[in-house]
Backbone as JSON, one array per atom type, in Angstrom:
{
  "sequence": "MSENKHTEEKLSAYDRVKLARSMERPVITDYIDRLFDDFIELRGDRLHGEDESILGGIAMFHGIPVTVIGHRKGKNTAENIRYNFGMGSPEGYRKANRLMQQAQKFGRPIITIVDTPGAYPGIDAENHGQSVALAENIATMSCLKTPIIAVITGEGSSGGALALATADKVFMLENSVYSILSPEGFASILWKDASKAPEASEVMKLTAKDLYSFGIIDDIVPEDENMFEKLDEMLLDELKILQGMDETKLLQNRYEKYRTMGSVSHG",
  "N": [[0.82, -1.21, 0.0], [2.01, 1.19, 0.63], [3.51, 1.99, -1.6], [1.68, 2.8, -3.53], [0.24, 4.74, -2.31], [0.12, 7.51, -2.73], [-1.08, 7.69, -5.25], [-3.52, 6.41, -4.69], [-4.72, 8.25, -2.98], [-5.59, 10.18, -4.71], [-7.89, 9.3, -5.81], [-11.3, 9.9, -6.46], [-14.38, 10.18, -4.55], [-16.41, 9.0, -6.03], [-14.94, 7.44, -7.76], [-14.17, 5.46, -6.0], [-16.63, 4.37, -5.44], [-17.17, 3.15, -7.89], [-15.09, 1.29, -7.93], [-15.86, -0.23, -5.73], [-18.06, -1.49, -6.77], [-17.11, -3.14, -8.7], [-16.91, -6.14, -10.61], [-14.63, -7.54, -10.42], [-13.8, -7.61, -7.86], [-13.19, -9.5, -4.81], [-15.6, -11.92, -3.76], [-18.06, -13.1, -1.35], [-17.62, -15.88, -1.09], [-14.93, -16.08, -1.69], [-13.77, -14.87, 0.53], [-14.6, -16.63, 2.51], [-13.25, -18.95, 1.69], [-10.57, -18.13, 1.98], [-10.27, -17.26, 4.62], [-11.55, -18.93, 6.48], [-12.14, -22.24, 7.87], [-13.58, -25.44, 7.12], [-16.26, -24.73, 6.39], [-19.77, -24.86, 6.66], [-22.68, -24.66, 4.97], [-25.84, -23.26, 5.85], [-29.26, -23.32, 5.21], [-32.34, -21.63, 4.29], [-35.28, -19.98, 5.72], [-37.05, -21.06, 7.45], [-39.69, -20.44, 7.23], [-40.65, -19.37, 4.77], [-38.89, -19.76, 2.54], [-35.78, -20.25, 0.67], [-33.11, -17.99, 0.16], [-30.73, -17.21, -2.07], [-29.14, -14.99, -2.26], [-28.15, -14.21, 0.12], [-25.72, -15.63, 2.05], [-24.99, -18.06, 4.48], [-23.62, -19.71, 7.37], [-21.8, -22.11, 9.41], [-18.43, -22.17, 10.66], [-14.87, -22.71, 11.11], [-12.54, -20.61, 12.7], [-9.36, -20.01, 13.11], [-9.42, -22.12, 14.93], [-11.62, -21.43, 16.39], [-15.07, -21.82, 16.74], [-17.33, -20.25, 14.58], [-20.04, -18.19, 13.36], [-20.77, -17.37, 10.07], [-21.98, -14.92, 7.94], [-23.28, -13.36, 5.04], [-23.7, -11.05, 2.23], [-24.2, -12.21, -1.08], [-22.65, -11.87, -4.1], [-22.1, -12.27, -7.67], [-19.5, -13.52, -9.88], [-19.79, -13.03, -12.51], [-22.17, -12.03, -15.06], [-24.27, -13.92, -15.24], [-24.11, -15.26, -12.77], [-24.58, -13.11, -11.07], [-27.23, -12.51, -11.7], [-28.44, -14.85, -10.78], [-27.92, -14.58, -8.04], [-29.24, -12.29, -7.5], [-27.82, -9.91, -7.63], [-26.75, -9.48, -5.13], [-28.76, -8.41, -3.6], [-30.67, -8.79, -0.93], [-33.58, -10.73, -0.02], [-36.62, -10.78, 2.02], [-36.68, -13.4, 2.96], [-33.98, -14.08, 2.96], [-32.91, -12.32, 4.88], [-34.36, -13.11, 7.11], [-33.36, -15.68, 7.34], [-30.71, -15.04, 7.98], [-31.17, -13.84, 10.46], [-32.14, -16.03, 11.91], [-29.83, -17.64, 11.94], [-28.1, -15.99, 13.38], [-29.32, -15.9, 15.9], [-29.11, -18.57, 16.51], [-26.35, -18.72, 16.71], [-25.91, -17.24, 19.04], [-27.16, -18.95, 20.88], [-25.42, -21.15, 20.91], [-23.08, -19.98, 21.63], [-21.37, -18.87, 19.69], [-19.22, -16.55, 18.08], [-20.05, -13.97, 15.68], [-19.39, -13.26, 12.32], [-19.75, -10.99, 9.78], [-20.08, -10.43, 6.26], [-20.35, -7.78, 4.28], [-21.85, -6.64, 1.38], [-23.66, -5.09, -0.66], [-26.01, -3.47, -2.86], [-28.25, -2.73, -1.61], [-31.25, -3.83, 0.09], [-33.54, -6.0, -1.64], [-35.98, -4.28, -3.52], [-38.37, -5.12, -4.66], [-41.88, -5.88, -5.47], [-42.7, -8.39, -4.53], [-40.92, -8.81, -2.44], [-41.66, -6.75, -0.72], [-44.27, -7.53, -0.16], [-43.72, -9.82, 1.26], [-42.71, -8.9, 3.6], [-40.39, -7.16, 3.79], [-39.43, -4.74, 5.06], [-39.97, -5.24, 7.73], [-38.39, -7.51, 8.19], [-35.81, -6.44, 7.91], [-35.78, -4.53, 9.99], [-36.13, -6.22, 12.2], [-33.78, -7.68, 12.12], [-31.85, -5.7, 12.73], [-32.7, -5.05, 15.3], [-32.34, -7.52, 16.57], [-29.52, -7.88, 16.33], [-28.68, -5.78, 17.88], [-29.05, -6.68, 20.43], [-27.85, -9.14, 20.81], [-26.02, -11.53, 22.68], [-23.43, -12.17, 22.02], [-20.21, -11.82, 20.46], [-19.95, -9.61, 17.6], [-18.66, -8.99, 14.46], [-18.41, -6.93, 11.69], [-17.65, -6.7, 8.22], [-17.25, -4.45, 5.7], [-17.09, -5.04, 2.42], [-17.47, -4.25, -0.19], [-19.97, -2.68, -1.73], [-21.98, -0.99, 0.63], [-24.97, -0.43, 1.25], [-27.8, 1.3, 2.44], [-30.61, 0.0, 4.4], [-30.35, -2.64, 3.84], [-27.67, -3.2, 4.07], [-27.12, -2.35, 6.7], [-28.61, -4.14, 8.16], [-27.03, -6.33, 8.41], [-24.84, -5.3, 9.57], [-24.87, -4.15, 12.08], [-22.9, -4.1, 14.38], [-20.39, -5.02, 16.89], [-17.83, -4.25, 16.16], [-16.83, -2.63, 13.19], [-15.34, -3.04, 10.15], [-13.86, -1.67, 7.17], [-12.98, -2.3, 3.8], [-10.5, -0.5, 1.99], [-11.38, 0.54, -0.46], [-14.09, 0.24, -0.39], [-17.55, 1.25, 0.09], [-19.97, 2.92, 2.17], [-23.19, 3.71, 2.99], [-26.32, 5.59, 3.2], [-27.92, 5.2, 0.99], [-27.69, 4.57, -2.58], [-25.38, 6.6, -4.53], [-26.6, 7.47, -6.88], [-29.32, 7.3, -6.25], [-29.4, 9.16, -4.17], [-28.68, 11.52, -5.54], [-30.86, 11.68, -7.25], [-32.92, 12.24, -5.49], [-32.05, 14.61, -4.22], [-31.29, 16.42, -6.28], [-32.88, 15.76, -8.39], [-31.7, 14.4, -10.46], [-30.04, 11.8, -11.56], [-27.62, 11.61, -12.82], [-25.85, 13.15, -11.5], [-24.44, 11.69, -9.7], [-21.61, 11.49, -9.13], [-21.08, 14.01, -7.85], [-22.83, 13.73, -5.72], [-21.63, 11.63, -4.35], [-19.42, 12.82, -3.18], [-20.64, 14.59, -1.38], [-21.97, 12.82, 0.31], [-20.09, 11.55, 1.92], [-19.05, 8.85, 1.97], [-16.86, 7.18, 1.89], [-14.29, 4.93, 3.12], [-12.26, 6.29, 4.46], [-13.51, 8.74, 5.15], [-15.61, 7.81, 6.82], [-14.23, 6.56, 8.85], [-12.98, 8.74, 10.0], [-15.16, 9.99, 11.14], [-15.84, 8.26, 13.1], [-17.63, 6.25, 12.57], [-16.95, 3.76, 11.55], [-14.54, 1.25, 12.57], [-11.99, 0.48, 11.71], [-9.74, 0.39, 8.87], [-9.17, -1.7, 6.12], [-6.35, -2.25, 4.27], [-6.12, -2.46, 0.74], [-4.16, -4.38, -0.66], [-1.54, -6.62, -1.74], [-1.43, -8.15, 0.51], [-3.92, -8.24, 1.64], [-5.88, -10.19, 2.53], [-4.43, -11.52, 4.51], [-3.95, -9.42, 6.32], [-6.57, -8.73, 7.03], [-7.36, -11.11, 8.23], [-5.68, -11.11, 10.47], [-6.61, -8.79, 11.77], [-9.26, -9.48, 12.35], [-8.89, -11.69, 14.07], [-7.45, -10.56, 16.22], [-9.3, -8.67, 17.17], [-11.44, -10.29, 17.79], [-10.49, -11.8, 19.93], [-10.35, -9.85, 21.92], [-13.06, -9.1, 22.16], [-14.24, -11.52, 22.91], [-13.22, -11.76, 25.4], [-14.72, -10.12, 26.99], [-17.36, -9.71, 29.4], [-20.9, -10.47, 29.11], [-22.52, -8.3, 29.84], [-20.83, -6.04, 29.64], [-20.17, -6.21, 26.94], [-22.68, -5.75, 25.67], [-23.24, -3.21, 26.68], [-21.16, -1.66, 25.62], [-21.74, -1.92, 22.89], [-24.25, -0.69, 22.75], [-23.58, 1.94, 23.51], [-21.87, 2.59, 21.44], [-23.53, 2.91, 19.16], [-25.38, 4.67, 20.13], [-24.04, 7.06, 20.47], [-23.36, 7.87, 17.92], [-23.41, 10.42, 15.57], [-23.81, 12.37, 17.43], [-23.48, 15.7, 18.66], [-21.08, 17.93, 19.84], [-21.22, 20.72, 21.92], [-19.11, 22.34, 22.82]],
  "CA": [[0.0, 0.0, 0.0], [2.85, 2.38, 0.73], [4.01, 2.39, -2.91], [0.67, 3.45, -4.35], [-0.58, 5.57, -1.44], [-0.09, 8.82, -3.34], [-2.07, 7.5, -6.32], [-4.81, 6.09, -4.1], [-5.32, 9.43, -2.39], [-6.14, 10.99, -5.79], [-9.18, 8.76, -6.21], [-12.48, 10.62, -5.96], [-15.35, 9.33, -3.86], [-17.14, 8.19, -7.02], [-14.0, 6.41, -8.21], [-14.24, 4.36, -5.04], [-17.92, 3.72, -5.67], [-17.02, 2.26, -9.05], [-14.25, 0.17, -7.5], [-16.65, -1.07, -4.83], [-19.04, -2.23, -7.57], [-16.42, -3.93, -9.72], [-17.06, -7.59, -10.55], [-13.32, -8.12, -10.19], [-13.55, -7.68, -6.42], [-13.53, -10.78, -4.19], [-16.97, -12.09, -3.25], [-18.08, -13.73, -0.03], [-17.02, -17.21, -1.11], [-13.48, -15.91, -1.64], [-13.42, -14.61, 1.93], [-14.77, -17.88, 3.25], [-12.16, -19.87, 1.32], [-9.27, -17.63, 2.43], [-10.22, -16.93, 6.04], [-12.21, -19.89, 7.37], [-12.02, -23.67, 7.6], [-14.71, -26.34, 7.39], [-17.53, -24.01, 6.3], [-20.97, -25.64, 6.38], [-23.78, -23.74, 4.68], [-27.16, -23.52, 6.4], [-30.18, -22.7, 4.28], [-33.76, -21.49, 4.59], [-35.71, -19.12, 6.82], [-38.0, -21.86, 8.24], [-41.0, -19.81, 7.13], [-41.12, -19.26, 3.4], [-38.02, -20.34, 1.53], [-34.35, -20.01, 0.65], [-32.65, -16.85, -0.62], [-29.32, -17.42, -2.33], [-28.38, -13.74, -2.25], [-27.49, -14.14, 1.43], [-25.07, -16.91, 2.35], [-24.67, -18.17, 5.89], [-23.3, -21.04, 7.88], [-20.85, -22.18, 10.51], [-17.08, -22.45, 10.19], [-13.82, -22.57, 12.12], [-11.63, -19.49, 12.48], [-8.24, -20.21, 14.04], [-9.86, -23.04, 15.98], [-12.81, -20.89, 17.08], [-16.31, -21.98, 15.96], [-17.98, -18.97, 14.32], [-21.1, -18.12, 12.35], [-20.42, -16.44, 8.99], [-23.16, -14.54, 7.16], [-22.99, -12.21, 4.21], [-24.34, -10.91, 0.93], [-23.5, -12.96, -2.13], [-22.67, -11.4, -5.48], [-21.48, -13.21, -8.58], [-18.28, -13.12, -10.6], [-20.17, -12.73, -13.88], [-23.57, -11.6, -15.14], [-25.17, -15.04, -14.95], [-24.12, -15.48, -11.32], [-25.24, -11.97, -10.43], [-28.68, -12.69, -11.86], [-28.83, -15.93, -9.86], [-27.86, -14.1, -6.66], [-29.98, -11.02, -7.44], [-26.85, -8.83, -7.47], [-26.48, -9.26, -3.71], [-29.88, -7.74, -2.95], [-31.36, -9.82, -0.15], [-35.02, -10.74, 0.15], [-36.98, -11.03, 3.42], [-36.28, -14.76, 3.32], [-32.56, -14.07, 3.26], [-32.66, -11.65, 6.15], [-34.88, -13.98, 8.18], [-32.36, -16.75, 7.49], [-29.6, -14.46, 8.73], [-31.63, -13.66, 11.84], [-32.17, -17.37, 12.5], [-28.46, -18.09, 12.18], [-27.51, -15.18, 14.44], [-29.87, -16.37, 17.16], [-28.48, -19.87, 16.74], [-24.98, -18.44, 17.16], [-25.99, -16.87, 20.46], [-27.51, -20.15, 21.65], [-24.27, -22.03, 21.04], [-21.91, -19.21, 22.03], [-20.45, -18.63, 18.58], [-19.13, -15.18, 17.54], [-20.62, -13.78, 14.34], [-18.64, -12.41, 11.4], [-20.57, -10.74, 8.59], [-19.44, -9.89, 5.06], [-21.39, -6.9, 3.75], [-21.6, -6.17, 0.01], [-24.98, -5.04, -1.28], [-26.53, -2.15, -3.23], [-29.45, -2.52, -0.81], [-32.2, -4.94, 0.1], [-34.35, -6.02, -2.86], [-37.16, -3.44, -3.32], [-39.48, -5.57, -5.51], [-43.19, -6.01, -4.83], [-42.76, -9.64, -3.77], [-40.19, -8.6, -1.2], [-42.49, -5.92, 0.15], [-45.4, -8.36, 0.28], [-43.24, -10.83, 2.21], [-42.28, -8.27, 4.85], [-39.0, -6.73, 3.73], [-39.09, -3.74, 6.07], [-40.0, -5.9, 9.04], [-37.22, -8.38, 8.28], [-34.63, -5.6, 8.14], [-35.88, -3.97, 11.33], [-35.93, -7.28, 13.18], [-32.35, -8.01, 12.15], [-31.15, -4.65, 13.46], [-33.07, -5.21, 16.71], [-31.68, -8.73, 17.07], [-28.08, -7.65, 16.46], [-28.46, -4.83, 18.97], [-29.21, -7.33, 21.73], [-27.2, -10.45, 20.88], [-25.01, -11.65, 23.73], [-22.24, -12.8, 21.45], [-19.49, -10.8, 19.66], [-20.28, -9.45, 16.19], [-17.75, -8.15, 13.67], [-18.86, -6.77, 10.3], [-16.64, -6.22, 7.28], [-17.81, -3.92, 4.46], [-16.09, -5.44, 1.43], [-17.76, -3.62, -1.48], [-21.03, -1.72, -1.46], [-22.75, -1.15, 1.85], [-26.0, 0.6, 1.04], [-29.14, 1.33, 3.0], [-30.94, -0.95, 5.45], [-29.88, -3.96, 3.44], [-26.33, -3.35, 4.65], [-27.18, -2.18, 8.15], [-29.23, -5.32, 8.75], [-25.95, -7.28, 8.71], [-23.65, -4.55, 10.01], [-25.04, -3.58, 13.42], [-21.9, -4.97, 15.02], [-19.5, -4.44, 17.9], [-16.76, -3.63, 15.39], [-17.09, -2.58, 11.76], [-14.17, -2.76, 9.32], [-14.12, -1.42, 5.76], [-11.89, -2.29, 2.85], [-10.23, 0.91, 1.68], [-12.14, 0.98, -1.63], [-15.51, -0.03, -0.22], [-18.35, 2.43, 0.45], [-21.0, 2.61, 3.16], [-24.02, 4.91, 2.92], [-27.75, 5.41, 3.41], [-28.46, 4.73, -0.29], [-26.72, 4.74, -3.65], [-25.2, 8.0, -4.96], [-27.6, 7.79, -7.91], [-30.57, 7.57, -5.55], [-29.22, 10.41, -3.44], [-28.74, 12.61, -6.52], [-32.24, 11.77, -7.77], [-33.75, 12.88, -4.47], [-31.59, 15.96, -3.9], [-31.23, 17.29, -7.45], [-33.74, 15.21, -9.45], [-30.81, 14.11, -11.59], [-29.17, 10.69, -11.17], [-26.3, 11.76, -13.44], [-25.0, 13.89, -10.57], [-23.94, 10.75, -8.7], [-20.26, 11.84, -8.65], [-21.19, 15.08, -6.88], [-23.49, 13.18, -4.54], [-20.67, 10.81, -3.63], [-18.59, 13.7, -2.34], [-21.48, 15.13, -0.31], [-22.42, 11.76, 1.2], [-19.0, 11.11, 2.81], [-19.29, 7.41, 2.04], [-15.63, 6.4, 1.77], [-13.76, 4.38, 4.36], [-11.5, 7.35, 5.15], [-14.47, 9.66, 5.75], [-16.37, 7.18, 7.9], [-13.31, 6.34, 9.96], [-12.76, 10.03, 10.67], [-16.36, 10.3, 11.9], [-16.05, 7.24, 14.13], [-18.71, 5.32, 12.19], [-16.31, 2.45, 11.44], [-13.47, 1.09, 13.55], [-10.68, 0.33, 11.09], [-9.72, 0.28, 7.41], [-8.33, -2.79, 5.64], [-5.69, -1.86, 3.02], [-6.32, -3.38, -0.4], [-2.89, -4.67, -1.33], [-1.31, -8.06, -1.92], [-1.55, -8.81, 1.81], [-5.22, -7.87, 2.18], [-6.51, -11.27, 3.28], [-3.63, -11.77, 5.71], [-4.18, -8.32, 7.24], [-7.93, -8.87, 7.54], [-7.33, -12.26, 9.13], [-5.04, -10.66, 11.71], [-7.5, -7.84, 12.42], [-10.41, -10.22, 12.89], [-8.47, -12.51, 15.2], [-7.1, -9.68, 17.34], [-10.51, -8.07, 17.72], [-12.27, -11.35, 18.35], [-9.94, -12.15, 21.24], [-10.75, -8.8, 22.85], [-14.51, -9.17, 22.38], [-14.56, -12.74, 23.65], [-12.77, -11.58, 26.78], [-15.67, -9.28, 27.72], [-18.59, -10.37, 29.85], [-22.05, -10.1, 28.29], [-23.0, -6.96, 30.21], [-19.92, -5.06, 29.06], [-20.31, -6.3, 25.48], [-23.91, -5.08, 25.27], [-23.11, -1.8, 27.03], [-20.29, -1.02, 24.62], [-22.47, -1.87, 21.61], [-25.27, 0.35, 22.9], [-22.94, 3.26, 23.51], [-21.3, 2.82, 20.11], [-24.54, 3.42, 18.23], [-26.09, 5.79, 20.76], [-23.26, 8.3, 20.33], [-23.16, 8.24, 16.52], [-24.15, 11.61, 15.15], [-23.95, 13.36, 18.5], [-22.75, 16.95, 18.41], [-20.58, 18.56, 21.05], [-21.34, 22.18, 21.91], [-18.11, 22.81, 23.77]],
  "C": [[0.86, 1.26, 0.0], [3.3, 2.89, -0.63], [2.96, 3.14, -3.72], [-0.22, 4.38, -3.52], [-0.88, 6.91, -2.09], [-1.14, 8.74, -4.43], [-3.46, 7.26, -5.75], [-5.5, 7.32, -3.54], [-5.95, 10.34, -3.44], [-7.5, 10.49, -6.25], [-10.31, 9.6, -5.63], [-13.4, 9.65, -5.24], [-16.08, 8.44, -4.87], [-16.23, 7.15, -7.67], [-14.07, 5.2, -7.29], [-15.59, 3.64, -5.12], [-17.81, 2.72, -6.81], [-16.13, 1.07, -8.71], [-15.03, -0.79, -6.61], [-17.62, -1.95, -5.6], [-18.4, -3.19, -8.57], [-16.64, -5.43, -9.52], [-15.72, -8.29, -10.37], [-12.97, -8.22, -8.7], [-13.86, -9.09, -5.88], [-14.97, -10.77, -3.7], [-16.92, -12.91, -1.97], [-17.45, -15.11, -0.02], [-15.49, -17.15, -1.12], [-13.02, -15.66, -0.2], [-13.55, -15.88, 2.77], [-13.63, -18.84, 2.96], [-10.82, -19.44, 1.91], [-9.16, -17.48, 3.95], [-10.7, -18.04, 6.98], [-11.96, -21.33, 6.93], [-13.36, -24.35, 7.86], [-16.06, -25.62, 7.37], [-18.66, -24.96, 5.92], [-22.12, -24.67, 6.17], [-25.07, -24.22, 5.32], [-28.17, -22.7, 5.6], [-31.59, -22.57, 4.86], [-34.09, -20.63, 5.79], [-36.71, -19.8, 7.74], [-39.39, -21.23, 8.25], [-41.52, -19.81, 5.71], [-40.21, -19.92, 2.38], [-36.56, -19.99, 1.71], [-34.02, -18.84, -0.27], [-31.15, -16.98, -0.82], [-28.49, -16.14, -2.31], [-27.74, -13.47, -0.89], [-27.02, -15.54, 1.79], [-24.72, -16.94, 3.83], [-24.37, -19.59, 6.3], [-22.34, -20.96, 9.05], [-19.49, -22.6, 9.96], [-16.13, -22.38, 11.38], [-12.9, -21.42, 11.71], [-10.54, -19.58, 13.54], [-8.67, -21.07, 15.23], [-11.08, -22.59, 16.75], [-14.04, -21.15, 16.21], [-16.99, -20.62, 15.8], [-19.15, -19.16, 13.36], [-20.71, -17.04, 11.35], [-21.66, -16.19, 8.15], [-22.78, -13.36, 6.27], [-23.78, -12.18, 2.91], [-23.51, -11.63, -0.12], [-23.74, -12.31, -3.49], [-21.98, -12.44, -6.35], [-20.22, -12.65, -9.21], [-18.55, -12.84, -12.07], [-21.66, -12.4, -13.9], [-24.53, -12.72, -14.76], [-25.25, -15.3, -13.44], [-24.8, -14.33, -10.6], [-26.75, -12.05, -10.56], [-29.17, -13.76, -10.89], [-28.89, -15.43, -8.42], [-28.49, -12.72, -6.49], [-29.07, -9.85, -7.11], [-26.59, -8.48, -5.99], [-27.58, -8.52, -2.97], [-30.75, -8.77, -2.24], [-32.87, -9.63, -0.1], [-35.35, -10.9, 1.64], [-36.57, -12.43, 3.88], [-34.81, -14.84, 3.7], [-32.25, -13.43, 4.59], [-33.24, -12.43, 7.33], [-33.95, -15.16, 8.41], [-31.2, -16.24, 8.31], [-29.96, -14.29, 10.2], [-31.65, -15.0, 12.57], [-30.77, -17.85, 12.85], [-27.78, -17.28, 13.28], [-28.04, -15.61, 15.81], [-29.33, -17.75, 17.52], [-27.06, -19.7, 17.26], [-24.96, -18.07, 18.64], [-26.26, -18.11, 21.32], [-26.3, -21.02, 21.91], [-22.97, -21.28, 21.35], [-20.89, -18.97, 20.94], [-20.4, -17.14, 18.23], [-19.66, -15.16, 16.11], [-19.71, -12.85, 13.54], [-19.49, -12.23, 10.14], [-19.75, -10.08, 7.49], [-20.51, -9.09, 4.31], [-21.0, -6.37, 2.37], [-22.92, -6.18, -0.74], [-25.34, -3.62, -1.71], [-27.78, -1.8, -2.45], [-30.34, -3.74, -0.83], [-33.09, -4.85, -1.15], [-35.66, -5.27, -2.64], [-38.39, -3.9, -4.12], [-40.77, -5.78, -4.74], [-43.32, -7.3, -4.03], [-42.06, -9.5, -2.43], [-41.02, -7.77, -0.22], [-43.67, -6.73, 0.7], [-44.99, -9.39, 1.32], [-42.61, -10.22, 3.46], [-40.85, -7.8, 4.87], [-38.63, -5.76, 4.86], [-39.06, -4.34, 7.46], [-38.77, -6.78, 9.24], [-35.96, -7.58, 8.57], [-34.64, -5.04, 9.56], [-35.62, -5.02, 12.4], [-34.47, -7.7, 13.25], [-31.56, -6.98, 12.96], [-31.44, -4.78, 14.96], [-32.37, -6.42, 17.32], [-30.2, -8.49, 17.31], [-27.77, -6.68, 17.6], [-28.41, -5.53, 20.33], [-28.5, -8.68, 21.86], [-26.08, -10.47, 21.9], [-23.8, -12.44, 23.25], [-21.53, -11.77, 20.58], [-19.9, -10.81, 18.2], [-19.25, -8.53, 15.55], [-18.27, -8.13, 12.24], [-17.72, -6.22, 9.46], [-17.36, -5.74, 6.01], [-16.77, -4.16, 3.37], [-16.3, -4.8, 0.07], [-18.74, -2.49, -1.27], [-21.68, -2.02, -0.11], [-23.84, -0.1, 1.86], [-27.28, 0.29, 1.79], [-29.34, 0.28, 4.1], [-30.5, -2.36, 5.12], [-28.49, -4.25, 3.94], [-26.39, -3.32, 6.17], [-27.75, -3.41, 8.84], [-28.23, -6.46, 8.97], [-24.73, -6.59, 9.3], [-23.82, -3.85, 11.35], [-24.18, -4.41, 14.37], [-21.11, -4.24, 16.08], [-18.35, -3.69, 17.23], [-17.09, -3.71, 13.91], [-15.8, -2.18, 11.04], [-14.64, -2.47, 7.9], [-12.86, -1.64, 4.96], [-11.73, -0.88, 2.33], [-11.0, 1.42, 0.46], [-13.6, 0.55, -1.58], [-16.22, 1.28, 0.13], [-19.5, 1.99, 1.35], [-21.88, 3.84, 3.3], [-25.49, 4.56, 3.07], [-28.48, 4.92, 2.15], [-27.39, 4.95, -1.35], [-26.54, 6.22, -3.98], [-26.22, 8.42, -6.02], [-28.95, 8.1, -7.27], [-30.53, 8.88, -4.8], [-29.36, 11.6, -4.38], [-30.15, 12.8, -7.07], [-33.15, 12.48, -6.79], [-33.36, 14.35, -4.29], [-31.68, 16.91, -5.08], [-32.13, 16.83, -8.6], [-32.94, 14.84, -10.69], [-29.79, 13.04, -11.16], [-27.77, 10.83, -11.75], [-25.34, 12.54, -12.54], [-24.47, 13.0, -9.44], [-22.51, 11.07, -8.24], [-20.27, 12.96, -7.61], [-21.82, 14.58, -5.58], [-22.52, 12.36, -3.69], [-19.78, 11.64, -2.71], [-19.39, 14.22, -1.15], [-21.79, 14.07, 0.75], [-21.37, 11.28, 2.2], [-19.1, 9.6, 3.05], [-18.03, 6.56, 1.96], [-15.16, 5.92, 3.14], [-13.02, 5.46, 5.16], [-12.44, 8.32, 5.84], [-15.14, 9.04, 6.97], [-15.5, 6.86, 9.1], [-13.09, 7.64, 10.73], [-13.95, 10.44, 11.51], [-16.62, 9.31, 13.03], [-17.17, 6.27, 13.82], [-18.17, 3.9, 12.06], [-15.07, 2.44, 12.35], [-12.09, 0.92, 12.95], [-10.84, 0.15, 9.58], [-8.74, -0.82, 7.02], [-7.67, -2.36, 4.33], [-5.88, -2.91, 1.94], [-5.01, -3.53, -1.16], [-2.72, -6.17, -1.42], [-1.45, -8.84, -0.62], [-2.92, -8.58, 2.45], [-5.84, -8.98, 3.03], [-5.76, -11.56, 4.57], [-3.87, -10.68, 6.75], [-5.58, -8.43, 7.85], [-8.02, -10.03, 8.53], [-6.77, -11.86, 10.49], [-5.96, -9.71, 12.48], [-8.69, -8.53, 13.07], [-10.02, -11.01, 14.14], [-8.16, -11.65, 16.43], [-8.36, -9.12, 17.99], [-11.4, -9.12, 18.38], [-11.79, -11.76, 19.75], [-10.35, -11.12, 22.29], [-12.24, -8.92, 23.19], [-14.9, -10.41, 23.17], [-14.14, -12.64, 25.11], [-13.71, -10.73, 27.62], [-16.83, -10.11, 28.25], [-19.76, -9.79, 29.06], [-22.53, -8.67, 28.58], [-22.14, -5.88, 29.58], [-20.03, -5.03, 27.54], [-21.53, -5.51, 25.01], [-23.86, -3.58, 25.57], [-22.27, -1.06, 25.99], [-21.01, -0.88, 23.28], [-23.53, -0.77, 21.64], [-24.66, 1.74, 22.79], [-22.35, 3.6, 22.15], [-22.32, 3.47, 19.18], [-25.3, 4.6, 18.81], [-25.36, 7.11, 20.52], [-23.02, 8.7, 18.89], [-24.03, 9.45, 16.17], [-24.33, 12.65, 16.23], [-23.05, 14.55, 18.22], [-22.34, 17.56, 19.74], [-20.67, 20.08, 20.91], [-20.35, 22.79, 22.91], [-17.41, 24.05, 23.28]]
}
């Protein structure tokens, strides 16, 4: 990273949006293959069906049993269509909720991989309770008595991202983005012109550097040849700290983390 730091700093916010959306970026299965052992996928929401756009299961991480959940994008157009471009349905978020509650039951930490343009907004999703599923996930994650670490690896947009990212610690890859909605959507609302997405990206402060400076995220993962090794080290170090906390302290810290976001000091 040190060799190309000067070049990287010249990237605009919208340049990073485009990098975050690139199909050349690693997807969740790459992270599972590189970071975890003995992954076993668990499927279905036990209510309506299976959603392949959200992948979840149990795995081993340095000898620690963990639950891994994340958005699934494809490496080509056909795969992206199959996985709905990483846009989860209510079934997917209910599956995630089920697996997170199972993790608490068996004392497993949770690691989430977040990469989505947002939850699927189609009429079927709305009819099946999309907004409720997202809200219930956020509520569940707020109260889970087990450590949660989220990693924003590409796009992290809207409630579809937050429903897997309400965590004790949130990391971002340096070219990922995290925001309330897409820059195109923001520009359409603010200026009635989606083509102003580059300007919107600057206003939204959605880059890892911006969000770290605001205290919204906890660390930035450099995207260099040692990215997976660095992320592995960061996850393990943080997991050891979180596992060393009692449940009361864990929940108190999580509450305070989100309670203080956006607060303004009048000193």
